[in-house]
Phi, psi and omega in degrees: 000129181292139181246159173248119191230133172246128185234141176228155165246158178302149186277120178292139183284137187275047181234017180172185187275156173287133178239178187297333176294317177298321188296339176307311185292314185289325176291317178302313181294315183299320179299315181296317180296313180299320178298314181297322178293322176296336177284350180096008180277156174274114184232132174242124181247114184236155178201181180193159169285137175271112199245356187258167176119168183298318181303321178296314181300315183288322179294318179299319179298317180296323181274357177073028178232171177281155175303324180297319179294321179297309185290333176293317179295318180293324179299319178297317181295312180300316181300317180294317180297313180298317181299319182288335174269013172064027173277109192258086175287145169280336173204125175242114194235203181222143177286344178272059184237161178294322178301319181289321178299314181295312181297318180297317179295317180296317181294318177301315182296324178290321176297320180294317180296331179273010176073023184258007178242133177226159175240146173204155180275129180235164177253128181229162173283141183229132179275111183288344179275313181274353181054053180209148171289145186259125171298157183307319185282359178249016173240132179231159180173198183269130180301129181289347183263306184251355177067024172292142182278162172053047176260156183283167188284357180241337182199156180261127180280353180268307183255350178084003181293148172248151185195174174274148181303329182290349178274347179301146177264135181052051182292150174214158180282129176284352180272309184246344184086354182286155174287122182287156176248156178274137183213139180275147177206153178269128180237160181255135185234141170270127186282071181297329181299334180277354184258008190298317181298315178299314184292325177299317179292316186293317183289343178254015185264009182096005180281341181240156169298154182306316181293328178289318178298322178296322178296320177300320180302324177296321180289325177295324180300326180275353181084142181268133176266155174295150190255121178286113184251013182236157174222152182270152172297148359281138183202137177268108182177201181262131177288140179288133180304134177061026178219074183305135178082000178246137184235150174295131172300140186308327182284351172281312185271345182297305179294332174296340174300333173300313181295319183294320178295319178292322177302317178297321177294321178301319180294325181286324189245008178059046177267163180265106182300314184294334179300331183260339187240352178295156185301328182261022183302139177259002177278177181246143181229124181232133176248127170260126183217167170275152184295344181286344179244023179297321182303316182291320186277334184259349178239294183300312188293308179297326178293319177300316180293315183300314187267006171247007174085029180242166177288160176257163178300144173294313175207153173243125182252112180257140178241169180272187180273167174257131168250158177239123184054038174081004182228165176302148177303138188223130176289324182292328179271353179082016182255005170270089194251127178281160177302319182294321180295320176302312182296325180294328187255312183272333177077299190275112181289339184288340174298315180290320177303316181294315184295316178299315181300321180296337182261343190274143172221192187271006184263180179262013182288150180291155174240152183245130172266094176273113190295326177291317179292325177305311179297312184296317184291316179298313181296320182286308187285307187282316182271308186289332182251294190293299182294333181304328182298314181285320185294335181269353185232329187297324182302323179295320179295317181294314189276325188261337189229024176055032177077007184263139183265153175216073184290156178284160183286332184211110179239121185294329178292317177300318179298320179295318180295320179294323183291345179275358185304317183293321178299314179295317180300313181295323179293313177300313183301322181273007181065024176267066186295322179301319178296318179300314183289327176297320178293319180295319178290329174297317178293324177297320177299319180295317179297317178296323177297322178297314181296317180296320181293316182284332177047069182302332178294335175278315179303322183299337181269355184263137181286142176074015182250021184300317181297318179297315180300314181297321180293313181301312182291324178295317178296320178298320180289331173293320175300318180297321178298315181295318178295324177296318177302313181295327183271352188302320178300331182272321186238066187293324181289317177297319178299321179297318178298320182289323175301321178291318178298316180281351177061049182233163177291159178307132185286133167233180188291336178294337183291352176300321185279351179272179178210158173288124186279166175299137179072007174296136185254126178265167176273172178297139179277132174232154180305129185266318177216160178238164179291152172282132173273124180309333180294333176296318179292317179301317180295321179297314179297315180298320182292337183261002178289141183225144182302140177296342180273359181298140182290136181290148177276150179294144177282149171286156174283356177262148183289334181261038183297151174257122175289135179291130184271124176285156176287136178230153180287133186247056177283145177291149178286130179288148179298138179253136180245154173250158179268170177298330178295321177297316184294323183292348177287341183274122180263100179265130182232149169286130182235138174262130181280106182283319178209157178212136181208158176292153177251116182299128179089355180254132183281328191241346195265146163243145175266120180249141169251120190244129177265116176240030176084013177264176181297321183237144175296152176271140174265125180226133173263121185239137181276060185237016185300325184293339187255346190223142163277123185308325183297333182281350184268335186299128180094349181281156173260144176214186181243135179227156172273113188271340183252023173286136181302133178304143182236124179278121177247167182293344180266351182140184182274129176257124191250039179153194181210133173270149181269138181216163180227152178200162171210192184295346181272344179158184181118186002283143179245126182291149179279138179239137180283167180286167178303137179107340178290149180226153180304135178098341179299143174275141177271128184237000000 
C-alpha cells in the first residue's frame, strides 16, 4: 500500500561549511528517502539552512556585510555541496523566510492562548562594551564544579557539569573580552514543566529508539524546567508579536523551519499543507537528527506541536557522531574535512556514501571513518566485486553478439539473488544499511564465483561455444542488474549510468521480479568507476592540516554548530621514496600454503597457514576472500613478508603478510614464484 511520507534532516547552521561529520546525517536520510521512493511511496524530503541567532549576527558584523547577505552566500554553498553529494531534497529552504515568520508567530499565539507561555524577570550577563545580553556560549570562565579554565557558560567540557552562566567564576565575554555585568530583563518562557505527563507517554510510545527513550527518562528524573524562548535585541531573528525588542530564540523557530520549507514546497507543487501537519493527519513524519540535539527534538518540539494543535512526528531517528581514524575530527591532524575538500581530492561522492552506508545502523552509536579502511573497502567491494561482474562479461556481449543478450531460462544464482530482495528491503527500511550492504556484497561474491567458475574468457577461445558464452555473460549481466537495483539508494548516479549501459528504464523495487529479455540490446561498456589511490587521501589530509596556533572559531549557541573553516594551503603531497637500506629490511620468503579457510564474521579475510621452512607454519589473515575459493589455494606457493611485526586481530594473531596485486579489472591476486622456487627461500 502506497504511503505518504514527509522526511526532514536537521537544519545545518548558516555559519560555516558542510563537513564530513554533517554528511553522515544527510547521506543516511537520502538513502532512506530514495529507498522509500523506489518502493512506490509518495515521499517529500525537505530541509533548510538554520539562519538565526547571535553567531550569525556577529560574523556578519565582523565581515562588514548584512546577516541576509551572509546567509544567502552560505545557502548557495550548502546547496551546491549537498547536490554534489547527491543528497536530493525536494525543497531546500531557509528559516529566514516569510513562511517561517508567519508559522512561528501563529504557533506562539496558539501556545499563549493555551496558557503555555509565561513571562518572568531573569538576571543575565550583559556585555557593557557590545551593549548586548550574552548567550550562554558567548560567556566563558572557570567551571564552578571542577575549576577548569575557559569553559562555556552552560556546561564544562572537562567534567561535563551543567550550570547557569551566572555560576561561572571570573566570567568574561567571548565577544569583547570584557567582564560581563549582571542585568535584569523580562523573558518569555514555554511552560515545558506542565507538559511532562504528555511527554512521558509520547517518548515511550515507539516514536524514539530505545536508547533515546531511556535518555529522556534520565531527564524526566531531574524534572523538566520551563524553556526560555526569547532573546533581547540586538538579535538576528523574528521579533515576538506584541513584544518590541524581544526575539524568538533560534531553537523556537528552527524546527518550525521544517514546516516552513514544506509550506514553500506546497506552494510550488500545489500540495495540501494541512494533510501533513494537521493534528489528525494520517500521513507519516520522520526526523533524522544527531543525538546531540535529541533534547530539542524529543521534548521541546513535540510539546510545541501538541499544544499548538499540530501532529507529532511518527518517529525520530537519532544517529551518533563521526570520528576519523578513531578520534574526533581535528584541524591539526587534517581530519576536519569539508565536503568541498573531499570533492576536490577524492572526486567521487559515492565512495563516501557507500562507506558511510556500510557503517550505519539504526542505533545512536558513533561511526568511524577509517581512511585506510575507506580506500580498501571501496576498492575491494565496489571495484573488485561489484563492477568486476560487468567488466569481465560485457565486452564479450558487445564484441561477439552485437550487444544482444541471450539469458538462460533458469539460473540458480539469479534465483538466489532475487530471493534476497526481502532481506535487503527490510534492512533498508529499518535503517540497517550495513546489514543491507553485507548481504549485497555476499551476493556479489556469489555472482563473481559464477563468473569465475564459468570462465567466459576460456569459453571464448573454444569453437562452437558461442551460445554458451552469450548465455553465461547475459546471466552475469542480469545478476549485475539486480545488484545495481539493490545498491541504487546508496549509489544513485552510478545506478543511472548502469541503467543507460543496460538500456533499461530507471530501476524501482518492482523490477526485482523482472528480467533482461532475450535479444535485449545493451550499450557499449565503458569503465564506470576507478580505484581510489591512497595518495588522494593523503593529499586531502595534508591540505586540511592547520596550525595548532590558529585562533579558534567562536562556537555557535546551537549544539549542531558548524565550525568556520579557515583557509589552508592545498599543496599536493610530494612522492616519498625509500632507500635500498630501507628495502633490505624487508624479509621476503617463498611460502607454501598448507591450509586455507574462511574466517567466520570477516567480510574479506581468509585464514592461511604458511610453511616458510620453520618448525611451525605461520598463521596469516589475508584480504583475498573476494578472489579465491580457499580449497584452490592449498599447496600453492606465494610470497610473504616474514619479518612483519605480528598483529593481534579479533580473529587471532596474524604473523606476516602475503603479497597480492590488483587493479580496476580485478583482484586481489596473490603473487606466485617461478618454477623451481621452494618454501622457505628468501626473495632477493
